[in-house]
C-alpha positions in Angstrom: 12.0 -26.0 1.7 10.5 -22.6 0.8 7.2 -21.5 2.4 4.1 -21.8 0.3 2.6 -18.6 1.6 4.3 -15.2 2.3 2.9 -12.6 4.6 3.7 -8.9 5.1 2.0 -5.8 6.5 1.9 -2.4 4.7 0.8 0.9 6.2 0.0 4.3 4.7 -1.7 7.3 6.4 -4.2 5.6 8.6 -4.6 2.4 6.5 -3.2 -1.0 7.3 -3.0 -3.8 4.8 -2.3 -7.5 5.6 -1.0 -9.1 2.4 -0.7 -12.8 1.7 1.2 -14.0 -1.4 0.5 -17.5 -2.6 1.9 -19.2 -5.7 -0.8 -18.9 -8.4 -1.9 -17.2 -11.6 -2.0 -13.5 -10.6 -5.4 -13.1 -9.1 -5.7 -10.2 -6.7 -8.4 -10.2 -4.0 -8.9 -7.4 -1.6 -11.3 -7.8 1.4 -12.9 -10.8 -0.4 -13.7 -8.5 -3.4 -12.5 -8.4 -7.0 -9.4 -6.1 -7.3 -11.0 -4.0 -10.1 -14.1 -3.5 -8.0 -12.3 -2.4 -4.9 -9.9 0.1 -6.6 -12.1 2.2 -9.0 -9.4 4.2 -10.9 -6.6 3.0 -13.1 -4.0 5.0 -11.3 -4.7 3.1 -8.0 -4.6 -0.2 -9.8 -1.3 0.7 -11.4 0.0 1.7 -8.0 -0.9 -1.6 -6.4 0.5 -3.7 -9.3 3.8 -1.7 -9.5 5.9 -4.0 -7.3 4.7 -7.0 -9.3 5.5 -5.4 -12.7 8.9 -4.2 -11.5 9.9 -7.7 -10.4 8.1 -9.4 -13.3 6.0 -11.5 -10.9 2.5 -10.6 -12.1 1.6 -14.2 -13.1 3.5 -16.0 -10.4 1.5 -15.2 -7.3 -2.1 -14.9 -6.1 -2.6 -12.0 -3.7 -5.0 -11.9 -0.9 -5.2 -8.6 1.0 -7.2 -7.4 4.0 -7.3 -3.7 4.3 -8.7 -1.5 7.1 -8.8 2.2 7.9 -8.3 5.4 5.9 -9.5 6.1 2.4 -9.1 4.2 -0.9 -5.9 6.1 -1.8 -4.2 5.3 1.5 -5.4 1.7 1.2 -3.8 1.4 -2.3 -0.5 2.6 -0.9 -0.7 0.2 2.0 -1.4 -2.7 -0.2 1.5 -1.7 -2.5 4.0 -1.6 0.4 2.6 -4.9 1.7 3.1 -6.6 -1.7 6.6 -5.3 -2.0 7.5 -6.5 1.5 6.0 -9.9 0.8 7.9 -10.2 -2.4 11.2 -9.6 -0.6 10.1 -12.3 1.9 9.6 -14.7 -1.0 12.9 -13.9 -2.7 15.6 -11.8 -1.1 17.2 -11.1 -4.6 14.2 -8.8 -5.4 15.1 -6.4 -2.6 17.6 -4.4 -4.7 15.1 -3.8 -7.6 12.2 -2.9 -5.2 14.5 -0.6 -3.1 15.7 1.2 -6.2 12.1 1.7 -7.3 11.3 3.2 -3.9 8.7 0.6 -3.1 10.1 -0.5 0.3 10.2 2.9 1.8 7.2 3.6 4.0 5.5 7.0 3.2 5.4 8.5 6.7 3.3 11.5 5.8 0.1 11.7 7.9 -2.4 14.4 8.6 -1.2 17.1 11.0 -3.4 17.6 14.1 -5.4 20.8 14.5 -4.0 23.2 17.1 -6.0 25.2 19.6 -6.5 28.9 18.7 -6.2 28.2 15.0 -8.7 27.4 12.2 -6.8 24.2 11.3 -3.4 22.6 11.6 -1.7 25.8 10.4 -4.4 28.1 9.1 -5.1 31.1 11.3 -8.3 33.1 11.8 -8.4 36.4 10.0 -6.4 39.1 11.8 -8.2 42.3 12.7 -6.3 45.3 13.8 -9.3 47.2 15.2 
C-alpha cells in the first residue's frame, strides 16, 4: 500500500526546507502562509513550481513546506529541491525526468568566508608602493 504522505528535505545556501507532499488539489503552503504571499516574485514562484510542471503533478498534490534560514531566493531553491525529492519518493518513475531537468542536483554554492588581511573573501586592500 502506498504512503499517503511523502517527505523530503531540500537545502540551498543556508536555507533548509522540510517538504510534505499529500494527495490533493495543488495547494502550496509555506510556513503556514499562502504560497503567493511568501514568494513575492514570479520567477521564484516559477522556480518552486518547476518540478511539478515538469512531472505534470501540479493538481495531484498539496504541498506543505517549512523553511528556515537564508534569504527568500535560497529558500525558493531549497523548496524546489525538497519538492523534487518528495516526488521521487512518491513515484520512482519520475526520477529520470527530474534528473534530466537538473532538479535533483543540490546547488552546493555557498558564500565564501572572509580571510584575514583582506577586505573580503578575495578582495584586497589597495596596494600602496610608497
